[in-house]
C-alpha positions, 0 to 999 in steps of 0.5 A: 535251728541256730538261725533263730534268735533267742526271743524267737526260740523262746516262742517256739518252746512256748507253743511246742507244748501247747498246740503244735508238735514242733518237728523238722517238717514244721520248721521247713517253711518257717526257715525259708523266711529271711526276716526274723521279724516275720518269723516272730510274727508268724509264731505270734499268730500261732501262739495267739490264734492257733494252728489254722490261722498260722497255716493260712499265714504260711 
């Protein structure tokens, strides 16, 4: 988790209580992404469009 920048971690904290239970299993595919901007984009999809759309993106 130390790889995540503060702004990305803030998004993770925001969505963790809303629509997704954030677990290690959730992070595995996310941390395979090398670009912080791409991680942030995926999390923004999760935040704005929901889990189904996020899973399609992943």
